[in-house]
C-alpha positions, 0 to 999 in steps of 0.5 A: 500500500502506497501513502502519500504525505503532503505538508510544507512543514518538514517537522509534520512530514517526518512526525507522520512518517514516523507514526505510520512506520512504526505501525507497520506501514511502509512505501510512505512518500513525503512531499513538501508542496502540492505541484509535486505531490500531483506530479507523483500522484499522476504518475502512480495513484497512491493508496491513500493521501494524508493532506495539509490544507495551507501550504504556498503555491498550490495548497491542499483544496488545489490538490483536492480539485486536482485530485478529482478530476484524476481519479476515475467517477467510480474510483475510491483513493482517500484522502485524509485532510490534517490542518491546524484549521480548526474552522468549520467553513475549511472542514466543510469545504475540504469535504465538499472537495473530495476529502473523505476525512477530516483531523485538526492538529495536533492530532493524536497519533493512535487515531490518524493510525486507525483512521488510515488503516480504516481508509486503507481497508475500504480501498481494498475492499472497494478494488477487490469489489471493482475486480470481481465486477470485472470492470475498471475503476476508470470505466 
């Protein structure tokens, strides 16, 4: 399973990497900006994205908008927003823009791990269902 962490703050990226590796996850890629992350997403879709909302240049909302266009209508790519923004409008905008989950910083490490596991399980089940039906998620 491939995990992309997109956050302009290096300490946040490293903390999430440590939390996820300690929980047994591998194949974690870190991105400091939305543009680089989108290039990687277009080259090979991850299984989950952990995304900060407020970054210079292309922010998390812009990433969500592009990801929504890149994935197929019947595909499921979980996006867990991790942000210090506690504003209800930001949460609503993120979820309306395609985020599947939303946590505010400072976050609880155990909660991050549990949510990532749940989203990855849902993605695996979605992929299995699509494979069993004989269709491609992009059809």
